[in-house]
C-alpha positions as CSV (number, residue, x, y, z in Angstrom):
1,X,-5.7,-27.4,11.7
2,X,-1.8,-27.8,11.6
3,X,0.0,-27.1,8.7
4,X,1.2,-30.4,8.1
5,X,-2.6,-31.4,7.9
6,X,-3.5,-28.3,5.3
7,X,-0.5,-29.9,3.1
8,X,-2.1,-33.6,3.1
9,X,-5.6,-32.5,2.1
10,X,-4.1,-30.5,-0.6
11,X,-1.6,-33.4,-1.9
12,X,-5.1,-35.8,-1.6
13,X,-6.9,-33.3,-3.6
14,X,-4.6,-33.0,-6.3
15,X,-4.0,-36.8,-6.3
16,X,-7.1,-37.1,-7.2
17,X,-6.9,-35.1,-10.5
18,X,-2.9,-36.5,-10.9
19,X,-2.4,-32.6,-11.7
20,X,0.2,-30.6,-9.9
21,X,0.8,-28.0,-12.1
22,X,0.0,-24.8,-10.7
23,X,-3.7,-24.2,-11.7
24,X,-4.1,-27.7,-10.7
25,X,-2.5,-27.0,-7.0
26,X,-4.7,-23.5,-7.0
27,X,-7.9,-25.5,-8.2
28,X,-7.4,-28.1,-5.2
29,X,-6.8,-25.1,-2.5
30,X,-10.1,-23.5,-4.2
31,X,-11.8,-26.1,-3.9
32,X,-10.8,-27.0,-0.3
33,X,-11.6,-23.9,0.7
34,X,-14.8,-23.5,-0.8
35,X,-16.2,-26.7,0.9
36,X,-14.8,-25.4,4.1
37,X,-12.4,-28.4,4.5
38,X,-9.8,-25.6,5.0
39,X,-11.5,-23.0,7.1
40,X,-11.4,-19.3,6.5
41,X,-8.5,-17.2,8.3
42,X,-6.8,-21.0,8.2
43,X,-2.4,-19.9,7.6
44,X,-1.5,-21.9,4.8
45,X,2.0,-23.5,5.0
46,X,4.6,-21.8,3.4
47,X,5.3,-22.0,-0.4
48,X,8.6,-24.2,0.3
49,X,7.0,-26.6,2.3
50,X,4.0,-27.1,0.2
51,X,6.6,-27.5,-3.0
52,X,8.5,-30.4,-0.4
53,X,5.2,-32.1,0.2
54,X,4.0,-32.2,-3.6
55,X,7.1,-32.7,-5.1
56,X,7.1,-29.7,-7.4
57,X,8.7,-26.6,-7.4
58,X,8.8,-23.6,-5.3
59,X,8.3,-21.4,-8.3
60,X,5.0,-23.8,-9.2
61,X,3.7,-23.4,-6.1
62,X,4.2,-19.3,-5.9
63,X,2.6,-19.4,-9.2
64,X,-0.5,-21.4,-7.7
65,X,-0.4,-18.7,-4.9
66,X,-0.3,-15.7,-6.8
67,X,-3.5,-17.1,-8.7
68,X,-5.4,-17.7,-5.7
69,X,-4.6,-14.3,-4.4
70,X,-6.0,-12.7,-7.7
71,X,-9.6,-14.4,-7.4
72,X,-9.6,-13.5,-3.6
73,X,-9.5,-17.1,-2.1
74,X,-6.0,-16.1,-0.1
75,X,-4.3,-13.3,1.0
76,X,-0.6,-12.7,1.8
77,X,0.0,-10.8,5.0
78,X,3.4,-10.0,4.6
79,X,5.5,-12.2,7.4
80,X,2.3,-12.8,9.2
81,X,1.7,-15.5,6.9
82,X,-0.7,-16.6,3.8
83,X,-4.3,-17.0,5.2
84,X,-7.8,-18.2,3.6
85,X,-10.5,-15.8,3.4
86,X,-14.0,-15.9,3.6
87,X,-15.7,-16.2,0.4
88,X,-14.9,-13.1,-1.8
89,X,-17.9,-10.8,-3.1
90,X,-17.6,-11.7,-7.0
91,X,-16.2,-8.9,-9.2
92,X,-15.8,-6.8,-5.8
93,X,-12.9,-4.7,-5.4
94,X,-10.9,-6.9,-2.9
95,X,-7.4,-5.1,-3.3
96,X,-9.2,-1.7,-3.2
97,X,-11.1,-2.4,-0.3
98,X,-8.5,-3.3,2.0
99,X,-6.6,0.5,0.8
100,X,-9.9,2.3,1.2
101,X,-11.1,0.6,4.5
102,X,-10.2,3.3,7.5
103,X,-11.3,4.0,10.7
104,X,-12.8,7.2,11.3
105,X,-10.6,8.1,14.7
106,X,-7.5,9.0,13.0
107,X,-6.1,12.1,13.6
108,X,-4.2,12.3,10.5
109,X,-5.4,10.1,8.0
110,X,-2.4,9.5,4.9
111,X,-4.3,6.4,3.7
112,X,-6.6,8.4,1.1
113,X,-4.6,8.9,-1.5
114,X,-6.5,12.3,-2.4
115,X,-5.4,15.5,-3.2
116,X,-5.4,18.3,-0.2
117,X,-8.8,20.2,-0.7
118,X,-7.0,23.6,0.7
119,X,-4.8,22.9,-2.7
120,X,-7.4,22.8,-5.8
121,X,-8.3,26.0,-7.6
122,X,-11.4,28.0,-6.5
123,X,-14.2,26.9,-8.3
124,X,-16.6,29.6,-7.9
125,X,-15.1,32.0,-10.5
126,X,-15.7,29.4,-13.3
127,X,-19.3,28.6,-12.1
128,X,-20.1,32.0,-12.3
129,X,-19.5,31.9,-16.2
130,X,-20.8,29.1,-17.5
131,X,-24.4,29.9,-17.2
132,X,-24.8,28.8,-20.9
133,X,-28.4,27.2,-22.0
134,X,-26.9,25.5,-24.9
135,X,-24.8,23.1,-22.6
136,X,-27.7,21.3,-21.7
137,X,-29.7,21.8,-25.2
138,X,-29.4,18.3,-26.9
139,X,-28.8,14.8,-26.7
140,X,-26.8,14.5,-30.1
141,X,-24.2,17.3,-29.3
142,X,-20.6,16.4,-29.8
143,X,-19.4,14.3,-26.5
144,X,-16.9,16.8,-25.9
145,X,-16.9,20.4,-25.7
146,X,-14.6,22.0,-28.8
147,X,-13.1,24.6,-26.7
148,X,-12.5,21.7,-24.3
149,X,-11.1,19.3,-26.5
150,X,-8.4,22.2,-27.6
151,X,-7.3,22.9,-24.4
152,X,-6.5,19.8,-23.5
153,X,-4.5,19.0,-27.0
154,X,-2.6,21.8,-26.2
155,X,-1.5,20.1,-22.5
156,X,-0.7,16.7,-24.0
157,X,3.3,15.8,-25.2
158,X,1.8,14.3,-28.3
159,X,-0.6,15.2,-31.2
160,X,-3.1,12.1,-31.0
161,X,-5.4,11.4,-33.8
162,X,-8.8,11.4,-31.6
163,X,-9.5,12.5,-28.1
164,X,-12.6,12.1,-25.6
165,X,-13.8,12.6,-22.2
166,X,-14.5,10.3,-19.5
167,X,-15.7,10.2,-15.8
168,X,-12.3,10.0,-14.5
169,X,-9.2,8.0,-14.6
170,X,-11.0,5.2,-13.3
171,X,-13.8,5.2,-15.8
172,X,-11.2,5.6,-18.7
173,X,-9.3,2.5,-17.3
174,X,-12.5,0.4,-16.7
175,X,-14.2,1.2,-20.2
176,X,-10.1,0.9,-22.1
177,X,-10.1,-2.7,-20.4
178,X,-13.2,-4.2,-21.6
179,X,-12.9,-3.0,-24.8
180,X,-9.5,-4.5,-25.2
181,X,-9.1,-7.6,-23.0
182,X,-10.7,-10.6,-23.3
183,X,-10.7,-14.0,-20.7
184,X,-7.3,-15.6,-20.7
185,X,-5.3,-12.9,-22.4
186,X,-1.9,-11.9,-21.0
187,X,-1.7,-8.2,-19.5
188,X,1.5,-6.4,-18.5
189,X,1.3,-4.3,-15.1
190,X,4.1,-2.6,-13.0
191,X,4.6,-3.8,-9.9
192,X,3.4,-2.8,-7.4
193,X,0.8,-1.0,-9.2
194,X,-2.6,0.6,-8.3
195,X,-5.1,-1.8,-6.6
196,X,-8.0,-0.8,-8.6
197,X,-6.4,-1.9,-11.9
198,X,-5.5,-5.1,-10.4
199,X,-9.3,-6.3,-9.3
200,X,-10.3,-4.8,-12.6
201,X,-8.2,-7.2,-15.0
202,X,-8.7,-10.2,-12.6
203,X,-12.6,-9.7,-13.1
204,X,-12.0,-9.5,-16.8
205,X,-10.1,-12.8,-16.5
206,X,-6.8,-11.7,-17.8
207,X,-3.4,-12.9,-16.9
208,X,-1.1,-10.8,-15.0
209,X,2.5,-10.7,-16.0
210,X,4.6,-8.3,-13.2
211,X,7.0,-5.7,-14.4
212,X,9.7,-4.7,-12.5
213,X,10.2,-0.7,-11.9
214,X,12.7,1.5,-10.6
215,X,12.9,5.2,-10.3
216,X,13.2,5.8,-14.4
217,X,10.0,3.8,-14.7
218,X,9.8,-0.1,-16.2
219,X,12.9,-1.9,-16.6
220,X,13.7,-2.7,-20.2
221,X,15.2,-6.1,-19.4
222,X,12.1,-7.0,-17.8
223,X,9.7,-6.0,-20.3
224,X,12.1,-7.6,-23.0
225,X,11.2,-10.7,-20.6
226,X,7.7,-10.8,-20.4
227,X,7.1,-9.8,-24.3
228,X,8.0,-13.3,-24.8
229,X,4.8,-14.3,-23.6
230,X,2.8,-12.2,-26.4
231,X,1.0,-10.1,-24.1
232,X,-2.4,-8.0,-25.3
233,X,-1.9,-5.1,-23.2
234,X,0.6,-2.7,-20.9
235,X,-1.0,-0.4,-18.7
236,X,1.6,2.1,-17.8
237,X,1.9,5.0,-15.0
238,X,4.4,7.5,-16.9
239,X,4.7,9.6,-14.2
240,X,4.0,10.1,-10.4
241,X,3.7,6.3,-10.1
242,X,1.1,5.3,-7.6
243,X,2.7,4.0,-5.4
244,X,6.3,4.5,-5.5
245,X,6.6,8.0,-7.1
246,X,8.6,7.0,-9.6
247,X,8.4,8.9,-13.3
248,X,9.4,7.5,-16.8
249,X,12.8,9.3,-18.2
250,X,13.0,10.0,-21.9
251,X,15.9,8.0,-22.1
252,X,13.8,4.8,-20.3
253,X,10.9,5.8,-22.7
254,X,12.9,5.4,-26.0
255,X,14.1,1.9,-24.9
256,X,10.9,0.5,-24.2
257,X,9.5,2.0,-27.2
258,X,12.1,0.2,-29.3
259,X,11.3,-3.1,-27.4
260,X,7.6,-2.8,-27.9
261,X,7.5,-1.4,-31.7
262,X,7.8,-5.0,-33.2
263,X,4.7,-6.3,-31.4
264,X,1.0,-5.5,-31.3
265,X,0.8,-4.8,-27.6
266,X,-1.9,-2.0,-26.9
267,X,-0.5,0.3,-24.0
268,X,-2.3,2.4,-21.7
269,X,-0.9,5.5,-20.0
270,X,-2.7,6.5,-16.7
271,X,-1.3,10.1,-16.0
272,X,-3.6,10.4,-12.6
273,X,-1.8,13.0,-11.2
274,X,-1.5,15.2,-14.4
275,X,-0.6,18.9,-13.5
276,X,0.4,18.2,-10.0
277,X,3.1,16.3,-11.0
278,X,6.8,18.0,-11.1
279,X,7.8,15.4,-13.6
280,X,7.4,15.9,-17.4
281,X,4.4,14.6,-19.3
282,X,6.6,11.8,-21.2
283,X,4.7,9.5,-23.3
284,X,5.1,6.3,-25.6
285,X,2.5,7.7,-27.9
286,X,5.2,9.9,-29.4
287,X,7.1,6.6,-30.9
288,X,4.1,4.3,-30.8
289,X,1.3,6.6,-31.8
290,X,-0.9,3.6,-33.9
291,X,-1.2,1.3,-29.8
292,X,-1.0,4.1,-27.5
293,X,-3.8,5.3,-25.3
294,X,-3.0,8.3,-23.0
295,X,-5.3,9.0,-20.0
296,X,-4.9,12.5,-18.4
297,X,-6.8,13.0,-15.2
298,X,-7.9,16.2,-13.9
299,X,-9.3,15.1,-10.6
300,X,-5.9,15.7,-8.5
301,X,-5.4,18.7,-9.9
302,X,-8.5,20.4,-10.2
303,X,-10.9,18.3,-8.2
304,X,-11.7,14.6,-7.5
305,X,-15.4,15.5,-8.1
306,X,-15.1,17.3,-11.9
307,X,-14.9,13.3,-12.6
308,X,-13.3,13.8,-16.0
309,X,-10.3,12.5,-17.8
310,X,-9.4,12.9,-20.9
311,X,-8.4,9.5,-22.9
312,X,-6.5,10.5,-26.4
313,X,-4.9,8.0,-29.1
314,X,-5.6,6.2,-32.1
315,X,-8.9,7.1,-33.9
316,X,-9.7,3.1,-34.1
317,X,-9.9,2.9,-30.5
318,X,-10.9,6.1,-29.2
319,X,-14.0,5.8,-31.8
320,X,-14.7,2.7,-30.4
321,X,-15.0,3.5,-27.2
322,X,-17.0,6.6,-27.8
323,X,-19.5,4.3,-30.1
324,X,-19.9,2.0,-26.9
325,X,-20.7,4.7,-24.6
326,X,-23.7,5.8,-26.3
327,X,-25.3,3.1,-25.2
328,X,-24.8,4.0,-21.6
329,X,-24.2,7.3,-20.3
330,X,-23.6,8.6,-23.6
331,X,-21.3,11.7,-22.5
332,X,-19.5,13.3,-19.3
333,X,-21.6,16.4,-18.2
334,X,-21.4,19.4,-20.6
335,X,-21.3,21.5,-17.6
336,X,-18.7,20.4,-15.8
337,X,-16.6,20.1,-18.8
338,X,-17.5,24.0,-19.1
339,X,-16.0,24.3,-15.6
340,X,-12.9,22.7,-16.2
341,X,-12.5,24.4,-19.8
342,X,-13.1,27.6,-18.0
343,X,-10.0,26.5,-15.2
344,X,-7.9,25.4,-17.8
345,X,-7.9,28.9,-19.7
346,X,-8.1,30.9,-16.6
347,X,-4.5,32.4,-15.6
348,X,-5.7,32.5,-11.8
349,X,-6.3,28.9,-11.8
350,X,-3.4,27.7,-13.9
351,X,-1.6,29.6,-11.4
352,X,-3.4,28.2,-8.4
353,X,-2.5,24.7,-10.0
354,X,1.4,25.7,-10.2
355,X,1.3,26.6,-6.9
356,X,-0.2,23.1,-5.8
357,X,2.2,21.2,-7.6
358,X,5.2,23.6,-5.9
359,X,3.7,22.7,-2.7
360,X,3.4,19.3,-3.2
361,X,7.2,19.0,-4.6
362,X,8.1,21.2,-1.5
363,X,6.4,18.7,1.2
364,X,7.8,15.5,-0.2
365,X,11.2,17.3,0.2
366,X,10.3,17.9,3.7
367,X,9.2,14.7,4.3
368,X,12.2,12.8,2.3
369,X,14.8,14.6,4.7
370,X,12.9,14.0,7.6
371,X,12.8,10.3,6.5
372,X,16.5,10.4,5.9
373,X,17.1,11.8,9.3
374,X,15.9,9.2,10.9
375,X,16.8,6.3,8.8
376,X,13.4,5.2,7.1
377,X,13.7,4.0,3.7
378,X,11.5,5.0,0.8
379,X,11.1,4.8,-2.9
380,X,12.6,8.2,-4.6
381,X,9.8,9.8,-6.7
382,X,7.1,12.6,-7.5
383,X,3.5,13.1,-6.5
384,X,1.5,12.8,-3.3
385,X,2.4,9.6,-2.0
386,X,5.4,7.8,-0.7
387,X,6.4,4.3,-0.7
388,X,7.4,3.5,2.9
389,X,9.6,0.2,3.9
390,X,9.3,-1.7,6.6
391,X,9.9,-5.5,7.6
392,X,6.4,-5.8,8.9
393,X,3.4,-4.2,6.8
394,X,0.6,-5.0,9.5
395,X,2.7,-4.3,12.9
396,X,3.6,-0.8,11.3
397,X,0.3,-0.4,10.8
398,X,-1.2,-1.2,13.8
399,X,1.7,0.9,15.5
400,X,1.1,4.0,13.3
401,X,-2.8,3.5,13.7
402,X,-2.4,3.6,17.9
403,X,-0.6,7.0,17.0
404,X,-3.7,7.9,15.4
405,X,-2.1,8.2,11.8
406,X,-3.8,6.2,9.0
407,X,-1.9,4.6,6.2
408,X,-2.5,1.9,3.6
409,X,-1.0,-1.5,3.3
410,X,1.5,-2.4,0.8
411,X,0.1,-5.7,-0.1
412,X,-2.7,-5.1,-2.1
413,X,-0.3,-3.0,-4.7
414,X,1.9,-5.9,-5.2
415,X,1.6,-8.7,-7.5
416,X,4.9,-10.6,-7.0
417,X,6.6,-10.2,-3.9
418,X,10.2,-9.7,-3.1
419,X,10.5,-10.2,0.5
420,X,10.5,-6.1,1.5
421,X,7.0,-5.1,3.1
422,X,5.6,-1.1,2.4
423,X,3.2,1.0,3.4
424,X,2.1,3.7,1.3
425,X,1.8,7.4,2.9
426,X,-0.3,10.3,1.1
427,X,2.2,13.0,2.3
428,X,0.7,15.5,0.0
429,X,-1.8,15.9,2.7
430,X,1.0,16.6,5.4
431,X,1.8,20.8,5.3
432,X,3.9,20.6,8.6
433,X,5.3,18.6,11.3
434,X,7.2,16.3,9.3
435,X,10.1,15.4,11.6
436,X,7.2,14.5,14.2
437,X,6.0,12.0,11.6
438,X,9.1,10.5,10.7
439,X,9.8,9.9,14.3
440,X,6.4,8.2,14.3
441,X,7.7,6.0,11.3
442,X,10.8,5.1,12.8
443,X,9.3,4.2,16.4
444,X,6.4,2.4,14.4
445,X,8.8,0.2,12.2
446,X,10.0,-2.8,13.7
447,X,13.5,-3.3,14.5
448,X,15.3,-5.9,11.8
449,X,18.5,-6.4,9.7
450,X,19.3,-3.7,7.4
451,X,16.3,-1.6,8.4
452,X,18.3,1.7,8.1
453,X,19.2,0.6,4.4
454,X,19.8,3.6,2.1
455,X,16.6,4.6,0.2
456,X,15.7,3.4,-3.1
457,X,18.0,4.9,-5.9
458,X,20.9,6.2,-4.4
């Protein structure tokens, strides 16, 4: 089917409803894809061509395309175009699945977003010290071990009204979002941001409003405009932003707090990298204690299989989360809580985590220098990931895969595209050979005007 035929079909379908809004266009394309009139794999016409054919603005068509992308009907593949997808699994992690799909043949898989297992603290000492019978004695004990709660409070950048522990940062995001978001609620999210969060919010029926970010966090002007839509919640990564590595500065935090103070927006901070972040733990909760929930994950710093994250914030929200959890798992394993409490108190383990933080910072510095030397653009920041610029995402991924290097596509992280493609590399897994990897990246990134543009933030 040619592009003009697709345009005509969309126009005919809309004419039946006399509806040419973004919602009407999205409904028409969804209907045509659902009944097979537009086949799976069909490339759609450009936004501009559809806009001209329908007599609407490109912005209206772009909004329709975004809505169809959220629901899994179409997918943008960068400069290749936008394509109709096979029928999506309802509620499935569509974006996240694209990030986690990888080949077993990679000699160097940098698509994972996971910590280097050699930099995690040794658990054997802690495991040998926690054989206490009272850890598993009752279903009615407090959900958080008192000693763990105190040690987590000592780590936080604010004094929360209440605190609980759940099974990792994603579990925290799921439970918080399910508790506070209802169908049709407007939700502010960073653009780009973590794909599972986008999948989750889409499943809940939220209307996502993207916010611009730079190396200091969310751009205040972008937030000011977005607040006019009266959103229900704001999801933010305060440091080591995944994928860009950006970290919110104290000055930016203050500017955002002033804007949010007059609103009823619930702020959800996902500090997913925790103790391996080099940037300070800056939180809006210091200025907005009654409307900020702060998630502290220990997966990257102490071990993914500990499956633990703390959620701290106003008692009314924490208590509601804890009460709802009694109808499910009830509590996170107190054995694992005891292991974490021991690690947070053990001077050797604390030193191991600090050494890991410094080593990740060294690896990022070395990779940054190597990329600068070959003229590859990237976002300045913190954490174990780097956001690499490319004129063509798919071509770069294929070229890297042919060289045995795995990387994550950038498009699943993006809500509103700005015309620049990216890939994400987990450079925290690279201990040496930075020059060679940078050279491979340079070869894998196709030539384009301004390809050697200076990195962001300079």
